mmCIF file of the N, C-alpha and C atoms, coordinates in Angstrom:
data_MODEL
# 
_entry.id   MODEL 
# 
loop_
_atom_site.group_PDB 
_atom_site.id 
_atom_site.type_symbol 
_atom_site.label_atom_id 
_atom_site.label_alt_id 
_atom_site.label_comp_id 
_atom_site.label_asym_id 
_atom_site.label_entity_id 
_atom_site.label_seq_id 
_atom_site.pdbx_PDB_ins_code 
_atom_site.Cartn_x 
_atom_site.Cartn_y 
_atom_site.Cartn_z 
_atom_site.occupancy 
_atom_site.B_iso_or_equiv 
_atom_site.pdbx_formal_charge 
_atom_site.auth_seq_id 
_atom_site.auth_comp_id 
_atom_site.auth_asym_id 
_atom_site.auth_atom_id 
_atom_site.pdbx_PDB_model_num 
ATOM 1   N N  . MET A 1 1  ? -2.657 3.357  3.226  1.00 0.00 ? 1  MET A N  1 
ATOM 2   C CA . MET A 1 1  ? -1.873 4.619  3.128  1.00 0.00 ? 1  MET A CA 1 
ATOM 3   C C  . MET A 1 1  ? -0.617 4.158  4.242  1.00 0.00 ? 1  MET A C  1 
ATOM 4   N N  . LYS A 1 2  ? 0.487  4.798  3.695  1.00 0.00 ? 2  LYS A N  1 
ATOM 5   C CA . LYS A 1 2  ? 1.665  4.580  4.261  1.00 0.00 ? 2  LYS A CA 1 
ATOM 6   C C  . LYS A 1 2  ? 1.975  5.964  5.077  1.00 0.00 ? 2  LYS A C  1 
ATOM 7   N N  . MET A 1 3  ? 1.986  5.752  6.358  1.00 0.00 ? 3  MET A N  1 
ATOM 8   C CA . MET A 1 3  ? 2.195  6.870  7.560  1.00 0.00 ? 3  MET A CA 1 
ATOM 9   C C  . MET A 1 3  ? 3.733  7.060  7.507  1.00 0.00 ? 3  MET A C  1 
ATOM 10  N N  . ILE A 1 4  ? 4.318  8.241  7.474  1.00 0.00 ? 4  ILE A N  1 
ATOM 11  C CA . ILE A 1 4  ? 5.661  8.597  7.561  1.00 0.00 ? 4  ILE A CA 1 
ATOM 12  C C  . ILE A 1 4  ? 5.936  8.358  9.414  1.00 0.00 ? 4  ILE A C  1 
ATOM 13  N N  . THR A 1 5  ? 6.815  8.082  9.813  1.00 0.00 ? 5  THR A N  1 
ATOM 14  C CA . THR A 1 5  ? 7.433  7.937  11.195 1.00 0.00 ? 5  THR A CA 1 
ATOM 15  C C  . THR A 1 5  ? 7.658  9.344  11.552 1.00 0.00 ? 5  THR A C  1 
ATOM 16  N N  . ALA A 1 6  ? 7.761  9.546  12.829 1.00 0.00 ? 6  ALA A N  1 
ATOM 17  C CA . ALA A 1 6  ? 8.155  10.836 13.505 1.00 0.00 ? 6  ALA A CA 1 
ATOM 18  C C  . ALA A 1 6  ? 9.616  11.207 13.178 1.00 0.00 ? 6  ALA A C  1 
ATOM 19  N N  . LYS A 1 7  ? 10.514 10.107 13.084 1.00 0.00 ? 7  LYS A N  1 
ATOM 20  C CA . LYS A 1 7  ? 11.768 10.456 12.611 1.00 0.00 ? 7  LYS A CA 1 
ATOM 21  C C  . LYS A 1 7  ? 11.991 11.045 11.149 1.00 0.00 ? 7  LYS A C  1 
ATOM 22  N N  . GLU A 1 8  ? 11.009 10.238 10.221 1.00 0.00 ? 8  GLU A N  1 
ATOM 23  C CA . GLU A 1 8  ? 11.091 10.881 8.906  1.00 0.00 ? 8  GLU A CA 1 
ATOM 24  C C  . GLU A 1 8  ? 10.628 12.272 8.908  1.00 0.00 ? 8  GLU A C  1 
ATOM 25  N N  . ARG A 1 9  ? 9.552  12.375 9.545  1.00 0.00 ? 9  ARG A N  1 
ATOM 26  C CA . ARG A 1 9  ? 9.003  13.806 9.730  1.00 0.00 ? 9  ARG A CA 1 
ATOM 27  C C  . ARG A 1 9  ? 9.727  14.683 10.003 1.00 0.00 ? 9  ARG A C  1 
ATOM 28  N N  . GLU A 1 10 ? 10.744 14.540 11.171 1.00 0.00 ? 10 GLU A N  1 
ATOM 29  C CA . GLU A 1 10 ? 11.615 15.417 11.504 1.00 0.00 ? 10 GLU A CA 1 
ATOM 30  C C  . GLU A 1 10 ? 12.769 15.773 10.675 1.00 0.00 ? 10 GLU A C  1 
ATOM 31  N N  . ARG A 1 11 ? 13.174 14.536 9.906  1.00 0.00 ? 11 ARG A N  1 
ATOM 32  C CA . ARG A 1 11 ? 14.173 14.760 8.908  1.00 0.00 ? 11 ARG A CA 1 
ATOM 33  C C  . ARG A 1 11 ? 13.647 15.710 7.871  1.00 0.00 ? 11 ARG A C  1 
ATOM 34  N N  . LEU A 1 12 ? 12.575 15.596 7.326  1.00 0.00 ? 12 LEU A N  1 
ATOM 35  C CA . LEU A 1 12 ? 11.817 16.507 6.324  1.00 0.00 ? 12 LEU A CA 1 
ATOM 36  C C  . LEU A 1 12 ? 11.943 17.694 6.751  1.00 0.00 ? 12 LEU A C  1 
ATOM 37  N N  . GLN A 1 13 ? 11.379 17.991 8.024  1.00 0.00 ? 13 GLN A N  1 
ATOM 38  C CA . GLN A 1 13 ? 11.322 19.374 8.486  1.00 0.00 ? 13 GLN A CA 1 
ATOM 39  C C  . GLN A 1 13 ? 12.665 20.005 8.814  1.00 0.00 ? 13 GLN A C  1 
ATOM 40  N N  . ASN A 1 14 ? 13.681 19.395 8.861  1.00 0.00 ? 14 ASN A N  1 
ATOM 41  C CA . ASN A 1 14 ? 15.009 19.880 9.260  1.00 0.00 ? 14 ASN A CA 1 
ATOM 42  C C  . ASN A 1 14 ? 15.609 20.185 7.926  1.00 0.00 ? 14 ASN A C  1 
ATOM 43  N N  . GLN A 1 15 ? 15.450 19.343 6.816  1.00 0.00 ? 15 GLN A N  1 
ATOM 44  C CA . GLN A 1 15 ? 15.961 19.593 5.451  1.00 0.00 ? 15 GLN A CA 1 
ATOM 45  C C  . GLN A 1 15 ? 15.364 20.800 5.002  1.00 0.00 ? 15 GLN A C  1 
ATOM 46  N N  . MET A 1 16 ? 14.040 21.047 5.308  1.00 0.00 ? 16 MET A N  1 
ATOM 47  C CA . MET A 1 16 ? 13.211 22.512 4.598  1.00 0.00 ? 16 MET A CA 1 
ATOM 48  C C  . MET A 1 16 ? 13.649 23.667 5.224  1.00 0.00 ? 16 MET A C  1 
ATOM 49  N N  . LYS A 1 17 ? 14.269 23.558 6.579  1.00 0.00 ? 17 LYS A N  1 
ATOM 50  C CA . LYS A 1 17 ? 14.634 24.722 7.243  1.00 0.00 ? 17 LYS A CA 1 
ATOM 51  C C  . LYS A 1 17 ? 15.703 25.378 6.488  1.00 0.00 ? 17 LYS A C  1 
ATOM 52  N N  . ARG A 1 18 ? 16.653 24.572 5.748  1.00 0.00 ? 18 ARG A N  1 
ATOM 53  C CA . ARG A 1 18 ? 17.691 25.313 5.086  1.00 0.00 ? 18 ARG A CA 1 
ATOM 54  C C  . ARG A 1 18 ? 17.354 26.633 4.343  1.00 0.00 ? 18 ARG A C  1 
ATOM 55  N N  . ASP A 1 19 ? 18.468 27.523 4.036  1.00 0.00 ? 19 ASP A N  1 
ATOM 56  C CA . ASP A 1 19 ? 18.329 28.554 3.307  1.00 0.00 ? 19 ASP A CA 1 
ATOM 57  C C  . ASP A 1 19 ? 18.046 28.271 1.716  1.00 0.00 ? 19 ASP A C  1 
ATOM 58  N N  . GLU A 1 20 ? 18.112 27.112 1.301  1.00 0.00 ? 20 GLU A N  1 
ATOM 59  C CA . GLU A 1 20 ? 17.966 26.791 -0.185 1.00 0.00 ? 20 GLU A CA 1 
ATOM 60  C C  . GLU A 1 20 ? 16.799 27.260 -0.428 1.00 0.00 ? 20 GLU A C  1 
ATOM 61  N N  . SER A 1 21 ? 16.573 26.998 -2.124 1.00 0.00 ? 21 SER A N  1 
ATOM 62  C CA . SER A 1 21 ? 15.067 27.202 -2.580 1.00 0.00 ? 21 SER A CA 1 
ATOM 63  C C  . SER A 1 21 ? 14.269 26.293 -1.885 1.00 0.00 ? 21 SER A C  1 
ATOM 64  N N  . LYS A 1 22 ? 12.687 26.628 -1.745 1.00 0.00 ? 22 LYS A N  1 
ATOM 65  C CA . LYS A 1 22 ? 12.000 25.664 -1.209 1.00 0.00 ? 22 LYS A CA 1 
ATOM 66  C C  . LYS A 1 22 ? 10.817 25.221 -2.284 1.00 0.00 ? 22 LYS A C  1 
ATOM 67  N N  . ILE A 1 23 ? 11.308 25.553 -3.653 1.00 0.00 ? 23 ILE A N  1 
ATOM 68  C CA . ILE A 1 23 ? 10.724 24.820 -4.601 1.00 0.00 ? 23 ILE A CA 1 
ATOM 69  C C  . ILE A 1 23 ? 10.687 23.334 -4.454 1.00 0.00 ? 23 ILE A C  1 
ATOM 70  N N  . VAL A 1 24 ? 9.476  22.586 -4.505 1.00 0.00 ? 24 VAL A N  1 
ATOM 71  C CA . VAL A 1 24 ? 9.464  21.159 -4.336 1.00 0.00 ? 24 VAL A CA 1 
ATOM 72  C C  . VAL A 1 24 ? 8.539  20.281 -5.390 1.00 0.00 ? 24 VAL A C  1 
ATOM 73  N N  . ASN A 1 25 ? 8.621  19.229 -5.649 1.00 0.00 ? 25 ASN A N  1 
ATOM 74  C CA . ASN A 1 25 ? 7.545  18.625 -6.277 1.00 0.00 ? 25 ASN A CA 1 
ATOM 75  C C  . ASN A 1 25 ? 7.049  17.264 -5.408 1.00 0.00 ? 25 ASN A C  1 
ATOM 76  N N  . ILE A 1 26 ? 5.934  17.315 -5.138 1.00 0.00 ? 26 ILE A N  1 
ATOM 77  C CA . ILE A 1 26 ? 5.404  16.281 -3.943 1.00 0.00 ? 26 ILE A CA 1 
ATOM 78  C C  . ILE A 1 26 ? 4.589  15.547 -4.928 1.00 0.00 ? 26 ILE A C  1 
ATOM 79  N N  . VAL A 1 27 ? 4.781  14.181 -4.639 1.00 0.00 ? 27 VAL A N  1 
ATOM 80  C CA . VAL A 1 27 ? 3.971  12.889 -4.969 1.00 0.00 ? 27 VAL A CA 1 
ATOM 81  C C  . VAL A 1 27 ? 3.178  12.455 -4.043 1.00 0.00 ? 27 VAL A C  1 
ATOM 82  N N  . LEU A 1 28 ? 1.827  12.425 -4.312 1.00 0.00 ? 28 LEU A N  1 
ATOM 83  C CA . LEU A 1 28 ? 0.761  12.170 -3.081 1.00 0.00 ? 28 LEU A CA 1 
ATOM 84  C C  . LEU A 1 28 ? 0.572  10.638 -3.445 1.00 0.00 ? 28 LEU A C  1 
ATOM 85  N N  . GLN A 1 29 ? 0.090  10.194 -2.538 1.00 0.00 ? 29 GLN A N  1 
ATOM 86  C CA . GLN A 1 29 ? -0.403 8.568  -2.088 1.00 0.00 ? 29 GLN A CA 1 
ATOM 87  C C  . GLN A 1 29 ? -1.160 8.206  -3.469 1.00 0.00 ? 29 GLN A C  1 
ATOM 88  N N  . ASN A 1 30 ? -2.051 9.142  -3.874 1.00 0.00 ? 30 ASN A N  1 
ATOM 89  C CA . ASN A 1 30 ? -2.810 8.888  -5.225 1.00 0.00 ? 30 ASN A CA 1 
ATOM 90  C C  . ASN A 1 30 ? -2.336 8.915  -6.561 1.00 0.00 ? 30 ASN A C  1 
ATOM 91  N N  . ALA A 1 31 ? -0.791 9.232  -6.349 1.00 0.00 ? 31 ALA A N  1 
ATOM 92  C CA . ALA A 1 31 ? 0.275  9.227  -7.675 1.00 0.00 ? 31 ALA A CA 1 
ATOM 93  C C  . ALA A 1 31 ? 0.006  10.575 -8.528 1.00 0.00 ? 31 ALA A C  1 
ATOM 94  N N  . GLN A 1 32 ? -0.794 11.475 -7.693 1.00 0.00 ? 32 GLN A N  1 
ATOM 95  C CA . GLN A 1 32 ? -0.881 12.934 -8.262 1.00 0.00 ? 32 GLN A CA 1 
ATOM 96  C C  . GLN A 1 32 ? 0.415  13.387 -8.036 1.00 0.00 ? 32 GLN A C  1 
ATOM 97  N N  . GLN A 1 33 ? 0.838  14.476 -8.865 1.00 0.00 ? 33 GLN A N  1 
ATOM 98  C CA . GLN A 1 33 ? 2.189  15.128 -8.546 1.00 0.00 ? 33 GLN A CA 1 
ATOM 99  C C  . GLN A 1 33 ? 1.867  16.567 -8.506 1.00 0.00 ? 33 GLN A C  1 
ATOM 100 N N  . VAL A 1 34 ? 2.276  17.446 -7.655 1.00 0.00 ? 34 VAL A N  1 
ATOM 101 C CA . VAL A 1 34 ? 1.880  18.857 -7.371 1.00 0.00 ? 34 VAL A CA 1 
ATOM 102 C C  . VAL A 1 34 ? 3.502  19.441 -7.141 1.00 0.00 ? 34 VAL A C  1 
ATOM 103 N N  . ALA A 1 35 ? 3.591  20.831 -7.465 1.00 0.00 ? 35 ALA A N  1 
ATOM 104 C CA . ALA A 1 35 ? 4.864  21.628 -7.321 1.00 0.00 ? 35 ALA A CA 1 
ATOM 105 C C  . ALA A 1 35 ? 4.376  22.785 -6.732 1.00 0.00 ? 35 ALA A C  1 
ATOM 106 N N  . GLY A 1 36 ? 5.605  23.291 -6.197 1.00 0.00 ? 36 GLY A N  1 
ATOM 107 C CA . GLY A 1 36 ? 5.242  24.611 -5.418 1.00 0.00 ? 36 GLY A CA 1 
ATOM 108 C C  . GLY A 1 36 ? 6.234  24.944 -4.501 1.00 0.00 ? 36 GLY A C  1 
ATOM 109 N N  . GLU A 1 37 ? 6.138  26.226 -3.945 1.00 0.00 ? 37 GLU A N  1 
ATOM 110 C CA . GLU A 1 37 ? 7.204  26.455 -2.814 1.00 0.00 ? 37 GLU A CA 1 
ATOM 111 C C  . GLU A 1 37 ? 6.572  26.411 -1.482 1.00 0.00 ? 37 GLU A C  1 
ATOM 112 N N  . ILE A 1 38 ? 7.343  26.131 -0.638 1.00 0.00 ? 38 ILE A N  1 
ATOM 113 C CA . ILE A 1 38 ? 6.861  25.429 0.726  1.00 0.00 ? 38 ILE A CA 1 
ATOM 114 C C  . ILE A 1 38 ? 7.033  26.821 1.457  1.00 0.00 ? 38 ILE A C  1 
ATOM 115 N N  . GLU A 1 39 ? 5.816  27.352 2.185  1.00 0.00 ? 39 GLU A N  1 
ATOM 116 C CA . GLU A 1 39 ? 5.854  28.265 3.045  1.00 0.00 ? 39 GLU A CA 1 
ATOM 117 C C  . GLU A 1 39 ? 6.284  27.860 4.481  1.00 0.00 ? 39 GLU A C  1 
ATOM 118 N N  . LYS A 1 40 ? 5.769  26.894 4.825  1.00 0.00 ? 40 LYS A N  1 
ATOM 119 C CA . LYS A 1 40 ? 6.232  26.084 6.211  1.00 0.00 ? 40 LYS A CA 1 
ATOM 120 C C  . LYS A 1 40 ? 5.889  24.619 6.220  1.00 0.00 ? 40 LYS A C  1 
ATOM 121 N N  . ALA A 1 41 ? 6.521  24.047 7.187  1.00 0.00 ? 41 ALA A N  1 
ATOM 122 C CA . ALA A 1 41 ? 6.275  22.647 7.276  1.00 0.00 ? 41 ALA A CA 1 
ATOM 123 C C  . ALA A 1 41 ? 5.947  22.410 8.944  1.00 0.00 ? 41 ALA A C  1 
ATOM 124 N N  . THR A 1 42 ? 4.968  21.941 9.392  1.00 0.00 ? 42 THR A N  1 
ATOM 125 C CA . THR A 1 42 ? 4.717  21.801 10.773 1.00 0.00 ? 42 THR A CA 1 
ATOM 126 C C  . THR A 1 42 ? 4.692  20.274 11.007 1.00 0.00 ? 42 THR A C  1 
ATOM 127 N N  . HIS A 1 43 ? 4.029  19.827 12.031 1.00 0.00 ? 43 HIS A N  1 
ATOM 128 C CA . HIS A 1 43 ? 4.095  18.702 12.858 1.00 0.00 ? 43 HIS A CA 1 
ATOM 129 C C  . HIS A 1 43 ? 2.703  17.848 11.971 1.00 0.00 ? 43 HIS A C  1 
ATOM 130 N N  . GLN A 1 44 ? 1.960  18.696 11.287 1.00 0.00 ? 44 GLN A N  1 
ATOM 131 C CA . GLN A 1 44 ? 0.736  18.173 10.950 1.00 0.00 ? 44 GLN A CA 1 
ATOM 132 C C  . GLN A 1 44 ? 0.839  17.896 9.178  1.00 0.00 ? 44 GLN A C  1 
ATOM 133 N N  . GLY A 1 45 ? 1.778  18.781 8.507  1.00 0.00 ? 45 GLY A N  1 
ATOM 134 C CA . GLY A 1 45 ? 1.943  18.652 7.289  1.00 0.00 ? 45 GLY A CA 1 
ATOM 135 C C  . GLY A 1 45 ? 2.567  19.791 6.503  1.00 0.00 ? 45 GLY A C  1 
ATOM 136 N N  . ILE A 1 46 ? 2.591  20.082 5.155  1.00 0.00 ? 46 ILE A N  1 
ATOM 137 C CA . ILE A 1 46 ? 3.222  20.983 4.693  1.00 0.00 ? 46 ILE A CA 1 
ATOM 138 C C  . ILE A 1 46 ? 2.331  22.128 4.127  1.00 0.00 ? 46 ILE A C  1 
ATOM 139 N N  . TYR A 1 47 ? 2.304  23.482 4.223  1.00 0.00 ? 47 TYR A N  1 
ATOM 140 C CA . TYR A 1 47 ? 1.803  24.378 3.527  1.00 0.00 ? 47 TYR A CA 1 
ATOM 141 C C  . TYR A 1 47 ? 2.469  25.438 2.706  1.00 0.00 ? 47 TYR A C  1 
ATOM 142 N N  . MET A 1 48 ? 1.820  25.282 1.432  1.00 0.00 ? 48 MET A N  1 
ATOM 143 C CA . MET A 1 48 ? 2.633  26.157 0.349  1.00 0.00 ? 48 MET A CA 1 
ATOM 144 C C  . MET A 1 48 ? 2.218  27.635 0.323  1.00 0.00 ? 48 MET A C  1 
ATOM 145 N N  . THR A 1 49 ? 3.218  28.297 -0.444 1.00 0.00 ? 49 THR A N  1 
ATOM 146 C CA . THR A 1 49 ? 2.665  29.493 -0.470 1.00 0.00 ? 49 THR A CA 1 
ATOM 147 C C  . THR A 1 49 ? 1.641  30.292 -0.996 1.00 0.00 ? 49 THR A C  1 
ATOM 148 N N  . ASP A 1 50 ? 1.001  29.444 -1.994 1.00 0.00 ? 50 ASP A N  1 
ATOM 149 C CA . ASP A 1 50 ? -0.336 29.728 -2.609 1.00 0.00 ? 50 ASP A CA 1 
ATOM 150 C C  . ASP A 1 50 ? -1.520 29.041 -1.780 1.00 0.00 ? 50 ASP A C  1 
ATOM 151 N N  . GLY A 1 51 ? -1.327 28.732 -0.529 1.00 0.00 ? 51 GLY A N  1 
ATOM 152 C CA . GLY A 1 51 ? -2.354 28.524 0.338  1.00 0.00 ? 51 GLY A CA 1 
ATOM 153 C C  . GLY A 1 51 ? -2.942 26.773 0.259  1.00 0.00 ? 51 GLY A C  1 
ATOM 154 N N  . ARG A 1 52 ? -2.133 26.136 -0.417 1.00 0.00 ? 52 ARG A N  1 
ATOM 155 C CA . ARG A 1 52 ? -2.497 24.759 -0.668 1.00 0.00 ? 52 ARG A CA 1 
ATOM 156 C C  . ARG A 1 52 ? -1.786 24.144 0.808  1.00 0.00 ? 52 ARG A C  1 
ATOM 157 N N  . TYR A 1 53 ? -2.330 22.917 1.077  1.00 0.00 ? 53 TYR A N  1 
ATOM 158 C CA . TYR A 1 53 ? -1.907 22.218 2.490  1.00 0.00 ? 53 TYR A CA 1 
ATOM 159 C C  . TYR A 1 53 ? -1.912 20.833 2.068  1.00 0.00 ? 53 TYR A C  1 
ATOM 160 N N  . TYR A 1 54 ? -0.975 20.068 2.401  1.00 0.00 ? 54 TYR A N  1 
ATOM 161 C CA . TYR A 1 54 ? -0.722 18.749 2.300  1.00 0.00 ? 54 TYR A CA 1 
ATOM 162 C C  . TYR A 1 54 ? -0.417 18.018 3.641  1.00 0.00 ? 54 TYR A C  1 
ATOM 163 N N  . GLY A 1 55 ? -1.522 17.166 4.250  1.00 0.00 ? 55 GLY A N  1 
ATOM 164 C CA . GLY A 1 55 ? -0.819 16.237 5.407  1.00 0.00 ? 55 GLY A CA 1 
ATOM 165 C C  . GLY A 1 55 ? -0.068 15.238 5.066  1.00 0.00 ? 55 GLY A C  1 
ATOM 166 N N  . TYR A 1 56 ? 1.103  15.038 5.975  1.00 0.00 ? 56 TYR A N  1 
ATOM 167 C CA . TYR A 1 56 ? 2.037  13.937 5.734  1.00 0.00 ? 56 TYR A CA 1 
ATOM 168 C C  . TYR A 1 56 ? 1.456  12.535 5.172  1.00 0.00 ? 56 TYR A C  1 
ATOM 169 N N  . GLU A 1 57 ? 0.146  12.209 5.660  1.00 0.00 ? 57 GLU A N  1 
ATOM 170 C CA . GLU A 1 57 ? -0.361 11.096 5.382  1.00 0.00 ? 57 GLU A CA 1 
ATOM 171 C C  . GLU A 1 57 ? -0.771 11.049 4.150  1.00 0.00 ? 57 GLU A C  1 
ATOM 172 N N  . ASP A 1 58 ? -0.773 12.203 3.319  1.00 0.00 ? 58 ASP A N  1 
ATOM 173 C CA . ASP A 1 58 ? -1.123 12.176 1.935  1.00 0.00 ? 58 ASP A CA 1 
ATOM 174 C C  . ASP A 1 58 ? 0.092  12.227 0.859  1.00 0.00 ? 58 ASP A C  1 
ATOM 175 N N  . ILE A 1 59 ? 1.131  12.407 1.611  1.00 0.00 ? 59 ILE A N  1 
ATOM 176 C CA . ILE A 1 59 ? 2.511  12.520 0.876  1.00 0.00 ? 59 ILE A CA 1 
ATOM 177 C C  . ILE A 1 59 ? 3.446  11.253 0.638  1.00 0.00 ? 59 ILE A C  1 
ATOM 178 N N  . LYS A 1 60 ? 3.626  10.664 -0.619 1.00 0.00 ? 60 LYS A N  1 
ATOM 179 C CA . LYS A 1 60 ? 4.420  9.636  -0.774 1.00 0.00 ? 60 LYS A CA 1 
ATOM 180 C C  . LYS A 1 60 ? 5.715  9.904  -0.822 1.00 0.00 ? 60 LYS A C  1 
ATOM 181 N N  . GLU A 1 61 ? 6.095  11.177 -1.409 1.00 0.00 ? 61 GLU A N  1 
ATOM 182 C CA . GLU A 1 61 ? 7.626  11.538 -1.758 1.00 0.00 ? 61 GLU A CA 1 
ATOM 183 C C  . GLU A 1 61 ? 7.680  13.015 -2.007 1.00 0.00 ? 61 GLU A C  1 
ATOM 184 N N  . ILE A 1 62 ? 8.740  13.589 -1.571 1.00 0.00 ? 62 ILE A N  1 
ATOM 185 C CA . ILE A 1 62 ? 9.177  14.932 -1.723 1.00 0.00 ? 62 ILE A CA 1 
ATOM 186 C C  . ILE A 1 62 ? 10.333 15.205 -2.541 1.00 0.00 ? 62 ILE A C  1 
ATOM 187 N N  . ASN A 1 63 ? 10.346 15.898 -3.561 1.00 0.00 ? 63 ASN A N  1 
ATOM 188 C CA . ASN A 1 63 ? 11.592 16.016 -4.320 1.00 0.00 ? 63 ASN A CA 1 
ATOM 189 C C  . ASN A 1 63 ? 11.911 17.410 -4.286 1.00 0.00 ? 63 ASN A C  1 
ATOM 190 N N  . GLY A 1 64 ? 13.205 18.147 -4.228 1.00 0.00 ? 64 GLY A N  1 
ATOM 191 C CA . GLY A 1 64 ? 13.442 19.385 -4.438 1.00 0.00 ? 64 GLY A CA 1 
ATOM 192 C C  . GLY A 1 64 ? 14.377 19.993 -3.376 1.00 0.00 ? 64 GLY A C  1 
ATOM 193 N N  . ALA A 1 65 ? 14.124 20.704 -2.493 1.00 0.00 ? 65 ALA A N  1 
ATOM 194 C CA . ALA A 1 65 ? 15.149 21.213 -1.750 1.00 0.00 ? 65 ALA A CA 1 
ATOM 195 C C  . ALA A 1 65 ? 15.163 20.471 -0.601 1.00 0.00 ? 65 ALA A C  1 
ATOM 196 N N  . LEU A 1 66 ? 15.449 19.126 -0.558 1.00 0.00 ? 66 LEU A N  1 
ATOM 197 C CA . LEU A 1 66 ? 15.893 18.279 0.314  1.00 0.00 ? 66 LEU A CA 1 
ATOM 198 C C  . LEU A 1 66 ? 17.116 17.557 0.424  1.00 0.00 ? 66 LEU A C  1 
# 
């Protein structure tokens, strides 16, 4: 598993704080792709508006409002 660095995590969080749409496509480490709207990003991971949660250790790539 690829762990993202604290710097990468901070960059993602700062970018997601913009007032733009928070609809994103997330590619997970297992190559599964999911899409949805981000409710919030914390130091642990990303919470989606529909209740899903993805930890940073499970995320390979995020595309969308970045």
